[in-house]
C-alpha positions in Angstrom: 16.0 -2.8 25.8 13.2 -5.4 26.6 11.3 -5.9 23.4 8.3 -7.4 25.2 7.9 -4.0 27.1 7.5 -2.0 23.9 3.8 -2.5 24.1 1.5 -2.8 27.1 -1.9 -4.3 26.7 -4.4 -4.9 29.4 -7.7 -6.2 27.9 -9.4 -6.0 31.4 -8.5 -2.5 32.0 -9.0 -1.4 28.3 -5.5 -0.1 27.8 -3.1 -0.4 24.8 0.0 1.8 24.8 3.1 1.8 22.8 6.5 3.0 24.1 7.7 5.9 22.0 11.3 4.5 21.8 9.6 2.1 19.1 9.6 5.4 16.9 13.0 6.8 17.8 15.4 3.9 18.4 18.0 3.0 15.8 18.2 -0.5 17.4 14.4 -1.1 16.8 14.9 0.0 13.2 17.8 -2.6 12.8 15.5 -5.3 14.1 12.6 -4.1 11.9 14.8 -4.5 8.8 16.0 -8.0 9.9 12.7 -9.3 11.4 10.0 -7.6 9.6 11.1 -6.2 6.0 13.5 -9.2 5.3 10.7 -11.7 6.1 7.4 -10.2 4.8 5.9 -10.1 1.4 6.8 -6.7 -0.1 5.1 -5.0 -3.0 7.2 -4.4 -6.1 4.7 -3.4 -8.9 1.8 -4.1 -11.2 1.9 -6.1 -14.4 0.5 -3.0 -16.2 3.7 -1.2 -15.8 5.5 -3.6 -18.0 2.9 -4.4 -20.8 5.4 -5.3 -23.5 8.3 -7.6 -23.8 11.3 -5.8 -22.7 9.5 -3.2 -20.6 11.1 -2.6 -17.2 10.7 -0.6 -14.0 13.4 0.0 -11.4 12.5 -0.2 -7.7 14.2 -0.4 -4.5 12.6 -2.9 -2.0 13.9 -3.2 1.6 17.1 -1.6 0.5 17.6 -4.0 -2.4 17.8 -2.5 -5.9 15.5 -4.5 -8.3 14.3 -4.8 -11.8 10.7 -5.6 -12.7 10.9 -6.8 -16.3 8.8 -8.4 -18.8 11.2 -10.6 -20.9 11.4 -11.2 -24.4 9.7 -14.5 -23.5 6.7 -12.5 -22.1 7.6 -13.8 -18.7 7.4 -11.1 -15.8 10.4 -11.4 -13.5 12.0 -9.5 -10.6 15.8 -9.3 -10.8 18.4 -8.1 -8.5 19.8 -5.0 -10.1 23.7 -5.9 -9.4 26.1 -7.1 -11.7 27.6 -10.4 -11.0 31.2 -8.8 -11.5 31.7 -5.9 -9.2 28.2 -5.2 -8.1 27.4 -2.1 -10.1 23.8 -1.5 -11.3 23.1 -3.0 -14.6 20.0 -0.8 -15.2 20.4 2.9 -14.3 17.2 4.3 -15.7 14.0 4.2 -14.0 11.8 2.9 -16.7 12.0 1.8 -20.3 12.4 -0.9 -22.8 15.5 -2.9 -23.4 16.9 -5.8 -25.4 19.5 -6.4 -22.8 21.0 -4.8 -19.8 24.7 -3.7 -19.8 26.7 -2.8 -16.9 28.3 0.5 -17.6 31.3 -0.3 -15.4 33.0 -3.0 -17.3 30.5 -3.9 -20.0 29.1 -7.2 -18.8 25.6 -7.7 -20.4 22.4 -9.7 -19.5 19.3 -10.5 -21.4 15.9 -9.8 -20.1 15.6 -13.0 -18.5 18.7 -12.1 -16.5 21.0 -14.6 -18.2 24.8 -13.4 -18.8 25.1 -12.9 -22.5 28.3 -10.8 -22.9 31.6 -10.7 -21.1 34.5 -8.7 -22.5 37.6 -10.8 -23.1 35.9 -14.0 -22.0 39.0 -16.1 -23.1 40.8 -14.4 -20.1 38.5 -16.3 -17.6 39.2 -19.9 -16.5 37.2 -22.9 -17.7 35.8 -23.1 -14.2 34.6 -19.6 -14.4 32.7 -20.4 -17.7 31.1 -23.2 -16.0 29.4 -21.2 -13.3 25.8 -20.3 -13.4 25.8 -17.0 -14.8 22.6 -15.0 -14.3 21.4 -12.0 -12.3 20.2 -13.2 -9.0 16.5 -13.0 -8.0 15.0 -12.6 -4.6 14.4 -16.1 -3.0 10.6 -15.7 -3.2 8.7 -13.8 -5.9 5.0 -14.3 -6.6 1.9 -12.3 -7.9 -1.7 -11.8 -6.9 -4.2 -10.3 -9.3 -1.4 -8.6 -11.2 0.5 -7.3 -8.1 3.9 -8.6 -7.9 5.6 -9.2 -4.5 8.9 -10.5 -3.2 10.1 -12.1 0.1 13.7 -12.0 1.0 13.3 -14.5 4.0 14.9 -18.1 3.7 11.4 -19.6 4.4 8.1 -17.8 3.6 4.5 -18.5 3.7 2.9 -18.6 0.2 1.6 -15.0 -0.8 -1.9 -16.4 -0.9 -1.7 -17.4 2.7 0.1 -14.2 3.7 -2.7 -12.0 2.3 -5.2 -14.1 4.0 -8.7 -12.6 4.2 -7.3 -9.1 2.9 -7.7 -10.8 -0.4 -11.4 -10.3 -0.4 -10.9 -6.5 -0.4 -8.3 -6.7 -3.1 -10.6 -8.8 -5.2 -13.4 -6.4 -4.8 -11.3 -3.7 -6.3 -9.7 -5.8 -9.0 -13.0 -7.2 -10.2 -14.7 -3.8 -10.3 -12.6 -2.8 -13.2 -12.8 -5.9 -15.2 -15.9 -4.6 -17.4 -13.4 -1.8 -18.3 -10.5 -4.0 -19.2 -8.8 -4.2 -15.8 -6.6 -1.7 -14.0 -3.4 0.0 -15.4 -0.9 2.3 -13.6 -0.7 5.7 -15.3 2.6 7.3 -16.0 4.5 9.0 -13.2 5.3 8.3 -9.6 4.6 10.7 -6.7 7.8 10.8 -4.5 8.0 12.5 -1.3 9.7 12.4 2.2 8.2 12.5 5.5 10.2 13.4 8.6 8.4 10.9 10.9 8.8 7.0 11.7 7.3 4.8 9.1 4.8 3.2 11.5 3.1 6.5 11.9 1.8 6.3 8.2 0.5 2.9 8.7 -1.5 4.1 11.6 -2.8 7.2 9.8 -3.9 5.4 6.8 -6.7 3.6 8.3 -7.6 6.2 11.0 -11.0 7.8 10.7 -10.5 9.5 14.1 -8.4 12.5 12.7 -10.4 13.4 9.6 -12.8 15.8 11.3 -9.9 17.9 12.9 -6.8 17.5 10.6 -8.7 17.8 7.3 -11.3 20.6 8.0 -10.1 22.7 5.3 -10.9 20.1 2.8 -14.4 19.5 4.1 -15.0 23.2 4.1 -13.8 23.4 0.5 -16.0 20.5 -0.5 -19.0 22.3 1.3 -18.5 25.4 -0.7 -18.1 23.6 -4.0 -21.3 21.6 -3.4 -23.2 24.8 -2.2 -22.6 26.3 -5.7 -24.5 23.6 -7.3 -27.2 23.5 -4.7 -26.1 20.2 -3.2 -26.0 19.6 0.6 -22.6 19.8 2.4 -20.8 16.5 2.7 -20.9 14.5 6.0 -17.9 15.3 8.1 -18.8 12.7 10.9 -18.4 9.5 9.1 -19.0 7.2 12.3 -22.3 5.6 11.0 -21.0 4.9 7.6 -17.7 3.4 8.1 -16.2 0.1 9.5 -12.6 -0.7 10.7 -11.2 -4.2 10.4 -8.3 -6.0 11.9 -7.4 -8.9 9.6 -4.9 -11.7 9.6 -1.2 -11.2 9.6 -1.3 -7.7 10.7 -3.2 -6.3 7.7 -5.9 -3.7 8.7 -8.6 -1.8 6.8 -11.2 0.9 6.9 -14.3 0.7 4.8 -16.4 3.7 4.1 -19.7 4.1 2.3 -18.8 6.9 -0.3 -21.0 9.3 -2.3 -19.0 10.3 -5.3 -16.9 7.2 -6.1 -15.7 7.2 -9.7 -17.3 4.0 -10.6 -20.8 4.3 -9.0 -22.3 7.0 -6.8 -22.4 10.1 -9.0 -21.1 13.3 -7.3 -23.5 16.4 -7.6 -20.6 18.4 -9.3 -20.1 16.0 -12.1 -21.4 16.5 -15.6 -24.6 14.7 -16.9 -22.4 12.5 -19.1 -20.4 11.3 -16.3 -23.5 10.8 -14.0 -25.2 8.7 -16.8 -21.9 6.7 -17.2 -21.5 5.9 -13.7 -25.1 4.6 -13.3 -24.4 2.4 -16.3 -21.4 0.8 -14.8 -23.1 0.3 -11.3 -25.9 -1.6 -13.0 -23.4 -3.6 -15.1 -21.5 -4.6 -12.0 -24.5 -5.8 -10.1 -25.6 -7.6 -13.2 -22.2 -9.5 -13.4 -21.6 -10.1 -9.6 -25.0 -9.7 -8.0 -26.7 -6.8 -6.2 -24.9 -7.2 -3.0 -21.2 -7.7 -4.4 -21.7 -5.2 -7.2 -22.6 -2.5 -4.7 -19.8 -3.4 -2.5 -17.5 -2.8 -5.5 -19.3 0.4 -6.5 -20.1 2.2 -3.3 -17.6 1.3 -0.8 -14.1 2.9 -0.3 -11.5 0.3 0.8 -8.4 1.7 2.8 -6.3 -1.5 3.2 -2.9 -1.8 4.7 -1.0 -4.7 3.4 1.4 -5.3 6.4 3.9 -3.8 6.7 4.1 -0.9 4.5 1.7 -0.9 1.4 -1.5 1.1 1.3 -4.1 -0.2 -1.0 -6.5 2.6 -1.4 -9.6 2.5 -3.5 -11.4 5.5 -2.6 -13.8 8.2 -3.9 -10.7 10.1 -5.0 -9.5 7.2 -7.2 -7.5 3.8 -6.7 -3.8 4.0 -5.7 -0.9 2.2 -4.2 1.4 3.8 -1.6 4.5 2.4 -0.3 7.0 3.8 2.2 10.5 2.8 3.5 12.2 4.0 6.6 15.5 5.7 6.0 16.2 6.5 9.7 14.0 6.1 12.9 12.5 9.5 12.2 12.4 9.6 8.3 10.6 7.8 5.5 10.4 7.9 1.9 6.9 7.5 0.1 6.0 6.4 -3.2 2.7 6.6 -4.8 1.1 5.2 -8.1 -2.3 6.0 -9.5 -4.4 3.3 -11.2 -7.3 3.7 -13.8 -9.4 1.3 -15.7 -7.9 0.7 -19.2 -11.1 1.6 -21.1 -13.0 4.1 -18.8 -14.7 7.1 -20.2 -12.0 9.9 -20.4 -14.4 12.2 -18.4 -14.5 9.7 -15.4 -10.9 9.3 -15.5 -10.5 13.2 -15.5 -12.6 13.5 -12.3 -10.8 10.5 -10.9 -7.5 12.2 -11.2 -8.7 15.5 -10.1 -9.9 13.8 -6.8 -6.3 12.1 -6.6 -4.4 15.1 -6.8 -6.9 17.4 -4.9 -6.9 15.3 -1.7 -4.3 12.5 -1.7 -1.7 13.9 -3.9 1.4 15.2 -2.4 0.2 18.7 -3.1 -3.4 18.3 -2.2 -5.6 19.2 0.7 -5.2 15.9 2.6 -1.5 14.7 2.3 0.1 17.8 3.4 -2.2 18.0 6.6 -1.3 14.3 7.2 2.5 15.0 6.9 2.4 18.0 9.3 0.4 15.8 11.8 2.9 12.9 11.7 5.9 15.2 11.7 4.3 16.9 14.6 4.2 13.5 16.5 7.9 12.9 15.6 8.9 16.2 17.2 6.9 15.4 20.3 8.7 12.1 20.7 11.7 14.2 21.4 10.7 14.6 24.8 11.7 11.2 26.5 9.9 12.2 29.7 6.6 11.3 27.9 7.1 7.6 27.4 3.9 6.3 26.1 1.5 6.7 23.1 -2.1 5.6 23.8 -4.2 3.6 21.5 -7.0 2.4 23.6 -10.0 4.1 22.3 -12.9 1.6 21.7 -11.3 -1.5 23.4 -14.2 -2.3 25.6 -17.2 -1.6 23.0 -18.5 -2.9 19.7 -15.9 -1.1 17.6 -16.7 2.1 15.6 -14.8 3.4 12.7 -13.3 6.2 14.7 -11.9 3.6 17.4 -8.2 2.6 17.3 -9.0 -1.0 16.5 -6.9 -1.0 13.1 -3.9 0.6 14.8 -3.9 -2.1 17.5 -4.1 -4.9 14.9 -1.2 -3.5 13.1 0.9 -3.1 16.3 0.1 -6.5 17.5 1.7 -8.1 14.5 4.6 -5.7 14.6 5.3 -6.4 18.2 5.2 -10.3 17.6 7.6 -10.1 14.7 10.1 -7.6 16.3 10.4 -10.1 19.1 11.2 -13.0 16.6 7.8 -14.7 16.9 6.0 -16.0 13.6 3.2 -13.5 14.1 0.5 -12.2 16.5 -1.6 -14.8 18.4 -4.6 -12.4 18.0 -5.4 -9.9 15.6 -8.5 -8.1 17.0 -9.6 -6.9 20.3 -10.9 -9.6 22.7 -14.6 -8.5 21.9 -14.1 -8.6 18.3 -13.6 -11.4 15.8 -10.7 -11.9 13.2 -13.0 -13.0 10.4 -14.1 -10.4 8.1 -17.9 -9.8 7.9 -19.6 -11.1 4.8 -21.9 -8.1 4.7 -20.8 -4.5 5.4 -24.0 -3.1 6.8 -23.2 0.5 6.7 -26.0 3.3 6.8 -25.6 5.8 4.0 
């Protein structure tokens, strides 16, 4: 397999194509594990998930079992969940609070900082054994940004700050927007589901405005009917004029959409008077704290961000969530999803937020099952090797619109560079676009 030939890009001709073996090949998946997942900064969790000393969350990241734990010294750590003795898991419950972790196999125990504190029959071991450094291992690189914890398993890694690059501005807008309400917290419960499709298809789909009018027509019809009952106009289905796609540094891509009905700012016509008044108060407070321009960016713009390779940071009109997905085979992935709410938000707004989250982007909502069906349909189509290429050329030779495939191309360029063993893509955006993120999002409402 010639990896250089997996993507064909001809800027002059306005063509960008991906060979479909990238979605079906076991050898490609092996290289992805080695050259992408083992070398990228990967999301583990949020500090609100371990608020008290001894709190912990189990996670599996790039195949490694991990523990996100706040130690008794109040320091948050990421530990590899594997006993130094024979390798069994020392933590076998997904979430909880512990004074120590004890391996059920032979009884070795560790404190919440990972230090070995108990070995049965320690006299049976040599002096040299007792001189060994005895602590649960940690990933080579652990860092956090705005309460989000990441790990990197590479021998060498850029700083997390540099890796996030200009995607930090989108993260900051969301994180700052909840500061007047005490910051964000992850609510209890994790949505988990499986999609029978290649993991990269969900990365494409998550910043794709192109499919909304066709795949999610049932949802827009439902919204139109619901709004009609209160005398409000139907929602705008064609969102080209109020959206913007971005190809950022290091393979991160985004779609920004001016949204009517975001929980923190633009009241929906189906909301109660109490919620409408509260959202207006919050919008004014954000503009007072951060200025008119930045405050309105926080309050009225939905941010769909893919942190390369496999994390969706979605601050939308249906709430704020993280999604992360892991390939289990070339044609299958597991998806985890966590919902965030402001710590001291008015309970009625939180109720509307969670209703929107479950109604559209929850695993049983209007949107997610539609997307799953579309992605699984693509994967079935890849079973025909006679059709070799998937096309992502739309919009290469014009000023990008939100329904062009600019974001998909940005993701794939980074993927193609890394899978070949390069440090990253030489170019993020199309030749006619810029890698720098615009300071102002000039969207028409």
